[in-house]
C-alpha positions as CSV (number, residue, x, y, z in Angstrom):
1,X,0.7,28.4,22.3
2,X,2.1,31.6,20.8
3,X,3.6,31.8,17.3
4,X,7.0,32.3,18.9
5,X,6.9,29.0,20.8
6,X,5.3,27.3,17.8
7,X,8.3,28.2,15.8
8,X,10.2,25.5,17.7
9,X,8.1,23.0,15.8
10,X,6.7,24.8,12.8
11,X,9.0,25.9,9.9
12,X,9.2,29.3,8.4
13,X,7.2,28.5,5.2
14,X,4.3,27.2,7.5
15,X,4.3,30.3,9.7
16,X,4.3,32.5,6.6
17,X,1.1,30.8,5.4
18,X,-0.7,30.3,8.8
19,X,-1.3,32.0,12.1
20,X,-1.2,29.6,15.0
21,X,-4.3,29.9,17.2
22,X,-3.5,27.2,19.7
23,X,-2.1,23.8,20.2
24,X,-4.9,21.2,20.4
25,X,-3.1,17.9,20.6
26,X,0.1,15.9,20.8
27,X,1.4,12.4,20.9
28,X,4.2,10.1,19.8
29,X,3.4,10.9,16.2
30,X,3.8,14.7,16.6
31,X,1.6,17.7,17.2
32,X,-1.7,19.2,16.1
33,X,-2.5,23.0,16.0
34,X,-5.6,25.0,15.3
35,X,-4.4,27.5,12.6
36,X,-5.8,30.3,10.5
37,X,-4.7,30.7,6.9
38,X,-3.5,34.2,6.3
39,X,-5.4,35.9,3.5
40,X,-8.4,33.6,3.4
41,X,-8.9,33.6,7.3
42,X,-10.0,29.9,7.0
43,X,-9.5,27.8,10.1
44,X,-7.8,24.4,9.8
45,X,-6.2,21.7,12.0
46,X,-2.5,21.3,11.1
47,X,-1.0,18.0,12.0
48,X,2.8,17.6,11.9
49,X,4.1,14.0,11.8
50,X,7.7,13.7,13.0
51,X,10.0,11.4,11.1
52,X,7.1,10.2,9.0
53,X,9.3,8.0,6.8
54,X,12.0,6.9,9.1
55,X,10.6,3.4,9.6
56,X,8.8,1.3,7.0
57,X,5.8,0.8,9.3
58,X,5.4,4.5,10.0
59,X,5.9,5.4,6.4
60,X,3.2,2.9,5.3
61,X,0.8,4.2,7.9
62,X,1.3,7.8,6.9
63,X,1.1,7.1,3.1
64,X,-2.0,4.9,3.6
65,X,-3.8,7.7,5.6
66,X,-2.9,10.3,3.0
67,X,-3.8,8.2,0.0
68,X,-7.1,7.0,1.4
69,X,-8.3,10.3,2.7
70,X,-7.5,12.0,-0.6
71,X,-10.1,9.7,-2.2
72,X,-12.9,9.8,0.5
73,X,-15.7,12.4,0.4
74,X,-18.3,12.1,3.1
75,X,-19.8,14.5,5.6
76,X,-18.9,12.2,8.5
77,X,-15.3,11.6,7.5
78,X,-12.6,14.1,8.2
79,X,-11.5,16.1,5.1
80,X,-7.8,16.3,4.2
81,X,-7.2,19.5,2.3
82,X,-3.4,19.5,1.8
83,X,-0.2,17.7,2.3
84,X,2.8,20.0,2.9
85,X,6.4,18.8,2.9
86,X,8.9,19.8,5.6
87,X,12.2,21.4,4.7
88,X,14.1,18.6,6.4
89,X,12.5,15.9,4.2
90,X,11.7,13.9,7.3
91,X,8.5,15.4,8.7
92,X,5.2,16.0,6.9
93,X,2.3,18.4,7.5
94,X,-1.3,17.4,7.0
95,X,-4.0,20.1,6.7
96,X,-7.4,19.0,7.9
97,X,-10.7,20.7,8.5
98,X,-10.9,21.8,12.1
99,X,-13.2,20.2,14.6
100,X,-13.7,21.5,18.1
101,X,-13.4,18.3,20.2
102,X,-13.3,14.5,20.1
103,X,-15.8,12.1,21.6
104,X,-13.4,11.0,24.4
105,X,-13.4,14.5,25.8
106,X,-17.1,15.0,25.3
107,X,-18.0,11.8,27.1
108,X,-15.7,12.8,30.0
109,X,-17.6,16.1,30.3
110,X,-20.9,14.2,30.8
111,X,-22.9,16.6,28.6
112,X,-24.4,14.2,26.1
113,X,-28.1,13.6,26.3
114,X,-29.9,10.6,24.9
115,X,-30.8,12.3,21.6
116,X,-27.1,13.3,21.2
117,X,-26.0,9.7,21.7
118,X,-28.5,8.4,19.1
119,X,-27.5,11.1,16.6
120,X,-23.8,10.3,17.0
121,X,-24.5,6.6,16.6
122,X,-26.5,7.3,13.4
123,X,-23.7,9.4,11.9
124,X,-21.1,6.7,12.8
125,X,-23.2,4.1,11.0
126,X,-23.6,6.4,8.0
127,X,-19.8,6.8,7.8
128,X,-19.2,3.1,8.2
129,X,-21.7,2.3,5.5
130,X,-19.8,4.6,3.2
131,X,-16.5,3.0,4.0
132,X,-17.8,-0.5,3.7
133,X,-19.3,0.4,0.3
134,X,-15.7,1.2,-0.7
135,X,-14.6,-2.2,0.7
136,X,-12.6,-0.4,3.5
137,X,-12.5,-1.2,7.2
138,X,-11.3,1.5,9.6
139,X,-10.0,-0.9,12.4
140,X,-9.3,1.8,14.9
141,X,-12.7,3.2,15.9
142,X,-12.6,4.6,19.4
143,X,-13.9,7.9,21.0
144,X,-10.6,9.8,20.5
145,X,-10.8,9.1,16.7
146,X,-14.4,10.5,16.5
147,X,-14.3,14.2,16.2
148,X,-17.3,16.3,17.3
149,X,-18.4,20.0,16.9
150,X,-20.8,22.1,18.8
151,X,-23.7,21.0,16.5
152,X,-23.0,17.4,17.5
153,X,-21.8,16.6,14.0
154,X,-19.1,13.9,14.0
155,X,-16.3,13.0,11.7
156,X,-14.2,9.8,11.8
157,X,-10.4,10.5,11.7
158,X,-7.1,8.6,12.0
159,X,-7.1,6.3,9.0
160,X,-3.6,4.9,9.5
161,X,-4.8,1.4,10.2
162,X,-7.4,1.2,7.4
163,X,-7.4,-1.8,5.2
164,X,-9.0,-2.7,1.9
165,X,-11.1,-5.9,1.7
166,X,-10.3,-6.2,-2.0
167,X,-7.0,-7.8,-1.0
168,X,-7.1,-11.5,-2.0
169,X,-5.1,-12.5,1.1
170,X,-6.8,-10.5,3.7
171,X,-5.6,-12.6,6.7
172,X,-2.0,-11.9,5.7
173,X,-2.3,-8.1,5.8
174,X,-4.2,-7.5,9.0
175,X,-2.4,-6.7,12.2
176,X,-2.2,-9.6,14.7
177,X,-2.5,-7.5,17.8
178,X,-4.3,-4.4,19.0
179,X,-3.0,-1.5,21.1
180,X,-6.3,-0.1,22.5
181,X,-8.8,-2.3,24.4
182,X,-11.4,0.0,26.0
183,X,-14.2,-2.5,26.3
184,X,-12.7,-5.9,27.2
185,X,-9.4,-4.8,28.7
186,X,-7.2,-7.8,29.3
187,X,-3.8,-8.0,31.0
188,X,-2.5,-10.0,28.0
189,X,-3.8,-11.4,24.7
190,X,-5.1,-14.6,26.2
191,X,-6.8,-12.8,29.2
192,X,-8.5,-10.4,26.7
193,X,-9.8,-13.3,24.6
194,X,-11.1,-15.0,27.7
195,X,-12.9,-11.8,28.8
196,X,-14.5,-11.4,25.3
197,X,-15.7,-15.1,25.4
198,X,-17.1,-14.7,28.9
199,X,-19.5,-12.3,27.3
200,X,-20.1,-13.9,23.9
201,X,-19.8,-17.5,25.1
202,X,-17.3,-20.1,23.9
203,X,-17.1,-19.9,20.1
204,X,-18.6,-22.8,18.1
205,X,-16.5,-24.9,15.8
206,X,-18.0,-22.9,12.9
207,X,-16.9,-19.7,14.6
208,X,-13.3,-20.9,15.1
209,X,-13.1,-22.2,11.5
210,X,-14.2,-18.8,10.2
211,X,-11.1,-17.2,11.6
212,X,-8.7,-16.6,8.8
213,X,-5.6,-16.4,11.1
214,X,-4.1,-19.7,12.2
215,X,-2.6,-17.9,15.2
216,X,-6.1,-16.8,16.3
217,X,-7.5,-20.3,15.9
218,X,-4.7,-21.7,18.0
219,X,-5.2,-19.1,20.8
220,X,-8.9,-19.9,21.0
221,X,-8.3,-23.6,21.3
222,X,-5.8,-23.0,24.1
223,X,-7.9,-20.7,26.2
224,X,-9.8,-21.7,29.3
225,X,-13.4,-22.4,28.5
226,X,-15.6,-19.9,30.4
227,X,-18.1,-21.6,32.8
228,X,-20.9,-19.6,31.2
229,X,-21.5,-16.3,29.4
230,X,-23.5,-13.7,31.2
231,X,-24.2,-10.8,28.8
232,X,-27.2,-9.7,30.9
233,X,-24.9,-8.8,33.8
234,X,-22.6,-6.8,31.5
235,X,-25.6,-4.9,29.9
236,X,-27.7,-4.4,33.1
237,X,-27.0,-0.7,33.2
238,X,-28.3,-0.1,29.7
239,X,-31.8,0.6,28.6
240,X,-33.5,-2.3,26.7
241,X,-32.9,-0.7,23.2
242,X,-29.2,0.0,23.8
243,X,-28.7,-3.5,25.3
244,X,-30.3,-5.0,22.3
245,X,-28.1,-3.1,19.9
246,X,-24.9,-3.9,21.9
247,X,-25.7,-7.6,22.2
248,X,-26.3,-7.9,18.4
249,X,-23.0,-6.0,17.8
250,X,-20.8,-7.9,20.3
251,X,-21.0,-11.3,18.6
252,X,-17.8,-13.4,18.2
253,X,-18.3,-14.3,14.6
254,X,-18.4,-11.2,12.5
255,X,-20.6,-12.9,9.9
256,X,-23.3,-13.2,12.5
257,X,-23.1,-9.7,13.8
258,X,-25.7,-7.0,13.0
259,X,-24.9,-5.3,9.7
260,X,-24.6,-1.6,9.1
261,X,-27.9,-1.6,7.1
262,X,-29.6,-3.3,10.1
263,X,-28.2,-0.8,12.5
264,X,-29.6,2.1,10.4
265,X,-33.0,0.5,10.7
266,X,-32.7,0.0,14.5
267,X,-35.1,1.7,16.7
268,X,-32.3,3.8,18.3
269,X,-31.4,5.6,15.1
270,X,-34.1,5.1,12.6
271,X,-35.8,8.5,13.3
272,X,-32.7,10.1,11.7
273,X,-32.3,7.8,8.8
274,X,-33.6,9.0,5.4
275,X,-32.8,6.2,2.8
């Protein structure tokens, strides 16, 4: 995208500070460009969020992402350098470090070897350990929110759905539904829950009781009981080590899942781990 066409979206004070290299992404929220800062020649990703404060939900998500990222400092979490106001007082610009691709695109290209996959898993585990030490949960981990560069270094991004576990009423502040379902894709909420339980097995009374949402408990009790769980069929295309890790992660009750510390000691990633 040329600077001229970018001018339709980027205001004068932005174009005076940055040279637009190319447009790298867009969505319902706005657009992202690769830009070069005039004078310093530093390269950044510039994200423009349209009508960031028009609705309370959008405003909360934008504010949360800005406030959280300003306080985080980790090599595997995207760095927010600056927040720039728009002249119209509706939009907002976020200036991030630039990464060349995201994991969704890299997976589609089919260029990852086993060592790359293990190194990416290790870096994700490191980033999550850091977040969990700060009592934060990301809640929107998916390939498109994991940025990658040519050295196979990754950075987690998109912190709009992050929540703090320090809240005394956690169940009241978490979102009831999810928008992206890449692993157990159901046609509706109940169908998705049934697909999950066809893998994990029907939850025990202890598992159901551990759910903090009354709505979730009701849905579980209303679902059709799967005849039997068959994780082996789901994991048949994975090597034994990957199948072991996945089966220990994909457990219905989060209190019984493998922990981040245990993942960092797992055979798949332990060669990279330096405690």
